[in-house]
Backbone bond lengths (Angstrom), bond angles and torsions (degrees), N, CA, C in turn:
res aa  C-N    CA-C-N  psi(-1)  N-CA   C-N-CA  omega(-1)  CA-C   N-CA-C  phi
1 M - - - 1.383 - - 1.465 109.77 -
2 T 1.210 123.86 129.93 1.533 128.87 168.88 1.512 105.80 -88.52
3 L 1.434 111.72 127.27 1.517 112.43 176.63 1.410 111.95 -84.18
4 T 1.376 111.78 134.59 1.388 121.45 178.25 1.452 112.69 -118.54
5 P 1.218 126.98 173.15 1.596 126.51 -175.84 1.552 109.92 -56.22
6 N 1.352 117.72 -27.80 1.410 117.57 -173.50 1.557 112.65 -108.63
7 T 1.330 117.04 16.55 1.531 117.23 177.50 1.473 109.24 -118.55
8 K 1.248 118.08 151.77 1.502 124.65 169.99 1.514 106.96 -106.18
9 P 1.416 113.29 149.48 1.446 118.71 177.17 1.536 111.82 -63.39
10 K 1.333 116.27 142.52 1.430 116.61 -177.47 1.679 110.29 -105.47
11 A 1.332 108.37 -38.67 1.492 116.72 178.11 1.575 108.61 -100.19
12 I 1.406 108.85 106.01 1.376 122.10 -173.91 1.618 114.97 -118.82
13 F 1.262 115.94 125.61 1.487 119.03 179.28 1.535 103.01 -108.37
14 V 1.401 109.30 140.55 1.491 118.03 -179.38 1.491 106.15 -131.57
15 A 1.261 122.29 125.14 1.430 128.31 178.55 1.538 108.42 -113.90
16 D 1.313 117.75 115.37 1.393 121.04 -179.10 1.631 104.89 -161.37
17 D 1.298 113.52 132.72 1.475 120.43 -173.01 1.611 110.90 -79.22
18 D 1.373 116.21 -15.22 1.420 118.09 -173.43 1.500 107.61 -92.52
19 P 1.363 120.03 117.45 1.425 118.02 -176.33 1.572 110.92 -68.96
20 D 1.307 121.18 -30.46 1.484 121.95 169.84 1.440 118.01 -57.30
21 D 1.318 115.17 -42.35 1.437 126.45 175.09 1.580 109.39 -62.90
22 R 1.263 118.11 -43.99 1.520 120.50 -179.41 1.496 108.24 -62.30
23 L 1.348 114.06 -43.37 1.494 118.17 -171.47 1.549 106.32 -72.54
24 L 1.327 123.18 -39.90 1.438 124.63 171.06 1.542 111.79 -60.42
25 F 1.262 117.18 -36.41 1.502 118.08 -179.63 1.538 106.87 -67.49
26 E 1.320 116.90 -43.02 1.375 121.55 -171.80 1.617 107.03 -70.82
27 E 1.209 116.43 -39.00 1.576 120.52 179.66 1.607 106.36 -69.33
28 A 1.368 120.86 -39.26 1.404 123.31 176.56 1.570 113.30 -59.55
29 M 1.419 107.55 -49.72 1.443 118.38 -177.35 1.557 108.49 -57.76
30 K 1.382 121.82 -39.30 1.496 126.92 178.78 1.507 102.20 -57.26
31 Q 1.351 123.55 -45.36 1.375 126.74 -174.90 1.648 111.85 -63.37
32 V 1.226 111.82 -35.00 1.464 123.07 -171.98 1.672 107.94 -87.80
33 D 1.198 113.67 -50.79 1.505 115.83 179.73 1.548 106.44 -159.59
34 E 1.350 107.59 103.18 1.542 113.25 -177.34 1.510 110.59 -74.80
35 T 1.232 122.63 -3.17 1.483 121.58 178.66 1.573 111.70 -90.82
36 A 1.281 117.94 -12.64 1.413 125.01 -174.86 1.629 103.65 -64.46
37 Q 1.355 110.63 143.68 1.478 118.36 178.98 1.591 111.51 -107.04
38 L 1.238 115.05 101.60 1.484 118.14 -177.30 1.582 114.97 -86.57
39 T 1.160 110.85 134.97 1.572 121.75 172.51 1.556 103.95 -121.28
40 F 1.339 110.81 120.19 1.468 117.34 177.87 1.613 112.33 -100.55
41 A 1.378 113.82 146.32 1.452 120.57 172.33 1.466 107.48 -123.70
42 K 1.190 120.48 139.08 1.481 127.92 -175.57 1.562 118.43 -79.32
43 D 1.430 109.82 -16.97 1.420 117.25 176.04 1.581 107.18 -167.48
44 G 1.241 117.02 178.77 1.525 120.86 -175.05 1.490 113.58 -63.02
45 E 1.332 116.74 -39.32 1.394 123.21 179.06 1.466 113.14 -63.49
46 D 1.351 121.01 -40.32 1.339 130.33 176.62 1.547 111.52 -65.22
47 L 1.390 112.58 -40.96 1.462 120.36 173.54 1.556 111.68 -51.93
48 M 1.397 113.96 -58.18 1.405 122.09 -178.44 1.555 114.73 -54.74
49 N 1.407 110.83 -43.41 1.465 114.57 178.23 1.542 114.69 -66.54
50 L 1.385 114.72 -30.89 1.433 118.97 177.51 1.514 111.43 -71.35
51 L 1.439 118.94 -31.72 1.439 119.45 -176.62 1.449 107.79 -74.19
52 D 1.390 121.57 -23.12 1.360 126.85 179.61 1.480 111.39 -77.78
53 K 1.324 123.09 -22.58 1.382 127.21 -165.38 1.531 117.10 -106.60
54 V 1.365 106.35 -31.69 1.550 114.27 -176.99 1.495 109.23 -119.59
55 D 1.459 111.32 173.24 1.423 118.93 -178.87 1.615 107.71 -61.74
56 S 1.299 112.53 141.78 1.520 115.46 -179.66 1.542 112.32 -66.28
57 P 1.417 108.53 142.48 1.547 110.21 -178.15 1.548 107.21 -79.50
58 E 1.327 107.35 171.54 1.484 116.22 174.33 1.364 110.85 -86.25
59 I 1.354 127.00 -19.21 1.380 133.26 176.09 1.356 115.57 -155.43
60 I 1.411 124.59 144.50 1.468 128.32 -176.63 1.517 107.22 -125.03
61 F 1.331 113.24 129.07 1.489 121.85 168.69 1.432 108.15 -101.76
62 I 1.348 115.55 127.57 1.539 112.62 176.38 1.608 110.09 -135.05
63 D 1.297 109.20 134.79 1.506 120.53 175.57 1.518 104.51 -74.26
64 L 1.433 114.34 143.56 1.468 114.47 179.62 1.440 111.62 -79.98
65 N 1.212 122.58 -40.93 1.475 125.88 -172.25 1.536 112.91 -99.42
66 M 1.324 115.12 95.89 1.494 124.42 -176.28 1.501 110.06 -139.06
67 P 1.332 124.06 146.26 1.328 132.39 172.28 1.518 112.91 -57.77
68 R 1.323 111.28 161.30 1.553 120.28 168.83 1.587 110.48 66.40
69 K 1.282 120.62 -57.68 1.491 124.12 171.50 1.534 107.64 -144.30
70 N 1.274 115.25 120.59 1.569 120.36 -177.87 1.555 109.88 -79.38
71 G 1.343 109.58 170.97 1.454 113.41 -174.32 1.477 112.32 -67.51
72 L 1.269 122.45 -29.77 1.478 121.87 -177.05 1.524 108.41 -70.55
73 D 1.429 113.08 -41.02 1.512 111.57 176.96 1.592 111.81 -66.09
74 C 1.225 117.08 -35.48 1.542 117.20 174.00 1.464 110.82 -61.31
75 L 1.358 121.94 -44.84 1.376 127.24 -176.03 1.593 103.58 -60.31
76 K 1.280 117.32 -51.23 1.586 121.17 -174.56 1.537 104.15 -56.21
77 E 1.407 116.33 -43.82 1.508 116.60 -171.67 1.473 110.72 -71.49
78 I 1.263 112.63 -33.62 1.587 119.79 -179.96 1.522 109.82 -63.29
79 R 1.319 117.54 -43.98 1.380 119.50 -173.53 1.482 109.78 -83.10
80 R 1.227 119.77 -11.43 1.626 123.11 172.95 1.504 110.55 -88.52
81 T 1.360 120.03 -12.22 1.393 122.89 -174.52 1.582 104.76 -101.85
82 H 1.334 113.11 120.71 1.393 121.00 -177.04 1.558 116.02 -52.73
83 A 1.363 111.83 -44.21 1.428 114.36 -179.02 1.485 114.61 -65.65
84 Y 1.284 121.55 -22.58 1.439 123.68 -168.45 1.611 108.27 -115.24
85 K 1.325 118.09 -6.06 1.441 113.46 -168.83 1.555 118.61 -67.27
86 D 1.382 115.49 -20.70 1.474 119.22 175.80 1.526 114.06 -91.71
87 I 1.229 122.36 0.50 1.388 124.51 177.00 1.464 114.25 -72.50
88 P 1.326 121.21 122.21 1.475 122.56 179.20 1.575 110.84 -57.32
89 V 1.349 115.32 124.10 1.385 121.26 179.73 1.537 108.69 -115.30
90 I 1.349 116.16 122.84 1.463 121.46 -173.35 1.543 104.99 -113.76
91 I 1.250 115.22 117.40 1.487 120.38 179.89 1.552 103.97 -81.79
92 F 1.278 115.33 128.74 1.449 121.02 -170.45 1.636 105.29 -129.18
93 S 1.260 117.47 96.30 1.435 123.10 -166.91 1.523 117.15 -142.16
94 T 1.303 114.91 146.41 1.470 114.40 168.71 1.361 119.64 -74.97
95 S 1.354 117.99 -14.59 1.520 122.39 171.31 1.506 110.45 -67.28
96 F 1.279 115.64 132.94 1.483 122.74 177.45 1.540 108.26 -125.29
97 Q 1.314 119.20 24.26 1.460 119.77 176.11 1.561 108.35 -74.65
98 Q 1.388 107.44 135.28 1.401 113.34 -179.08 1.550 116.95 -62.81
99 D 1.357 117.45 -29.77 1.436 124.38 172.77 1.446 111.02 -55.20
100 A 1.375 115.23 -50.83 1.544 120.75 -178.02 1.531 110.84 -68.02
101 I 1.292 114.69 -35.98 1.565 112.54 177.85 1.441 110.40 -70.17
102 K 1.291 122.63 -43.10 1.476 126.73 171.46 1.501 115.06 -50.49
103 E 1.394 110.48 -48.99 1.358 117.77 -172.82 1.639 109.54 -64.21
104 T 1.363 112.40 -48.25 1.467 116.76 176.67 1.449 118.26 -59.29
105 Y 1.358 114.24 -33.14 1.526 124.37 172.12 1.525 112.16 -61.69
106 E 1.374 110.52 -52.29 1.449 118.36 175.70 1.479 115.57 -55.20
107 H 1.335 119.41 -31.46 1.448 121.77 -177.46 1.532 110.62 -98.90
108 G 1.325 118.52 17.17 1.456 115.41 170.51 1.506 122.74 103.05
109 A 1.350 118.37 -2.82 1.415 122.04 175.53 1.547 109.64 -52.34
110 S 1.364 112.24 148.57 1.419 114.01 -178.35 1.655 112.92 -88.73
111 Y 1.376 108.01 -32.62 1.386 118.95 178.77 1.574 110.72 -155.31
112 Y 1.336 118.01 158.88 1.451 120.74 170.23 1.476 111.25 -127.70
113 I 1.348 115.50 120.15 1.394 127.09 176.74 1.479 113.63 -102.34
114 R 1.278 114.72 124.74 1.497 114.52 173.90 1.513 107.09 -86.75
115 K 1.380 115.81 126.39 1.415 122.53 178.19 1.489 110.08 -50.07
116 P 1.245 120.60 118.48 1.522 126.89 177.91 1.525 111.78 -64.55
117 D 1.262 115.60 156.76 1.473 120.68 178.48 1.506 117.45 -93.97
118 S 1.360 113.85 10.29 1.408 121.54 176.67 1.537 109.73 -145.07
119 F 1.326 113.21 153.89 1.561 115.44 178.68 1.524 110.29 -67.64
120 Q 1.402 118.53 -29.83 1.453 117.29 -176.53 1.451 106.21 -74.99
121 K 1.285 124.78 -36.77 1.460 125.61 175.48 1.447 111.49 -64.18
122 L 1.350 119.31 -33.79 1.448 120.78 176.61 1.502 111.18 -62.05
123 I 1.303 112.53 -40.14 1.500 114.82 -179.74 1.522 109.71 -66.07
124 L 1.356 112.38 -43.15 1.497 117.62 178.43 1.504 112.76 -61.09
125 S 1.221 118.26 -34.21 1.541 123.05 -178.81 1.532 103.75 -69.20
126 I 1.270 123.13 -48.53 1.375 125.40 -172.37 1.643 107.45 -70.85
127 Q 1.312 113.89 -36.47 1.479 116.42 175.36 1.515 110.81 -69.53
128 Q 1.194 119.83 -31.98 1.558 123.64 177.59 1.413 107.85 -65.39
129 L 1.395 117.41 -51.22 1.483 121.03 176.28 1.570 116.74 -57.89
130 F 1.381 115.16 -44.14 1.376 116.12 -176.33 1.577 115.50 -80.27
131 A 1.362 115.75 -15.93 1.455 124.22 173.63 1.503 110.16 -77.46
132 M 1.333 117.30 -14.35 1.567 114.97 -179.16 1.397 112.41 -72.15
133 D 1.298 113.26 160.08 1.472 129.02 175.59 1.593 106.09 -69.89
134 W 1.202 123.81 103.08 1.483 129.70 -175.74 1.502 111.78 -51.07
135 S 1.265 116.72 -29.34 1.571 119.87 -178.01 1.526 105.42 -73.78
136 K 1.359 120.61 -4.19 1.479 115.52 172.51 1.571 108.70 -101.16
137 I 1.252 120.40 -10.01 1.317 128.50 -176.81 1.605 105.22 -89.50
138 L 1.343 114.92 -33.68 1.412 119.27 175.15 1.516 110.54 -121.18
139 P 1.298 120.19 107.43 1.397 125.47 23.93 1.481 109.87 -79.04
140 R 1.354 121.38 -72.86 1.534 126.44 -179.76 1.453 113.29 -155.93
141 P 1.245 117.10 162.01 1.499 120.84 172.32 1.487 106.40 -80.16
142 S 1.291 118.96 177.53 1.484 126.01 175.85 1.457 99.44 -80.31
143 L 1.467 110.75 163.04 1.388 119.33 -179.82 1.495 112.50 -59.70
144 K 1.234 120.02 -33.72 1.518 127.38 173.21 1.482 113.93 -55.90
145 E 1.357 117.66 -39.52 1.461 125.92 179.80 1.497 118.46 -95.22
146 F 1.440 113.00 4.09 1.382 122.03 -179.34 1.481 125.16 -64.65
147 T 1.399 109.80 -33.92 1.479 121.72 -173.37 1.501 110.61 -93.69
148 I 1.403 116.06 132.74 1.433 121.22 169.38 1.533 106.66 -114.09
149 A 1.298 118.37 117.90 1.580 118.30 177.59 1.541 103.77 -141.95
150 L 1.260 108.81 128.09 1.510 117.80 168.90 1.456 114.36 -104.29
């Protein structure tokens, strides 16, 4: 599927080492779009293996701080790989350090979402992202518009 301003991604990969965060993301996504097909990776290495074995997703959410291969390393590898370089990659992290935000922007992340401190805010963050005009996500917003935090 090609994403247009009026469509939401259906095939979504999520890489996060925290099982509770994966469960919360899954529950929030059901509230936003119950037709979305989620595939979870428990760390960055698992994500890269999944990308090699299954059909490419329409969007990837990556936590920054993961064991074995962190989110920044995954982002760099995704952007270097021709087959994946145009997939929107959303950094989804508790870290809100400006250096980390800037570095992920420089390496090609599509957006940076700070993990919200409540389930309702998580739903709102995903809704906000999916309500956007996808033509603004691809290629990417300016650094000023890059961060979503509720």
